[in-house]
N, C-alpha and C positions, 0 to 999 in steps of 0.2 A: 828132620831137624837134628842138628848136631850142636853140642855145647862143649865149652872148655871152662874148667874151673881151676884157676890158680889158687893154691892152698898151701897150708903148712900144718904140721902136727899140732894138736891141742887147740885148734881154732874152732870155737863153737859156731861162729857164723859160716865157716866153710862147711862144717858138718850139716848145718841147717840147709844150706844151698844144695848140697848133694842129696839130702833127704827130699827136698822139694822136687828136684828133677826126677828122683826115683818114684815119688808119688804120682807124678804126671806121666810116667812112662817114657821119659826122655833120656836117651843115652848121652853120657858126657865123658869127656876125657879129663882126668885129673892131672894137673901139672903141679906136683908137690915139690915145694922148695927144699925139702929135706931128702928128696928121693930122685935125683937125676936132673932136676931143673934148678937154675940159678936165679938170684935176684936180678942179675944183669939181663937175663932173658926175659924176665917179667917186665923190667923197665923198657926193654925194646918193644914189647907188645903194648905196654901201658905206660908211656912216659909220665913220670911224676907220681906213680902209684905209691901210696904210703901205707897201705894195709892190704890184707887178703880177707876174703876172696876177691878176686877180680874175675869177672864173668863175661864170656862171649857166647852168643847164640847165632848160628849160621854166619859166622865171621863178622857179626855186628857187636860192637862193644856195648855191654849192658851196664857194667859197673859193679857195685858191691851187692851184698845180699839184700839190703833194703831196696836197691834199684831193681833187683830181680823180682822181688815181691810186687813192686809197683808195675813192672812189665807184665806180669801175669794177671794183674787186676785191671788192666786197661780194657 
């Protein structure tokens, strides 16, 4: 299982999403908007995104941190 977390510094929901992946032993790639990634690239991946985190698992769009929690509770 591979995951991508679009994030930015100071985002508590981003930190909670990364912690949740770590607790579940799932490796993730962080795409930080302050460190080499742009808002334009985020919008190419998730048209209409208005917040971070934006999360993908195995190339499937999951959504925000709340959607991630729901995904794992299914």
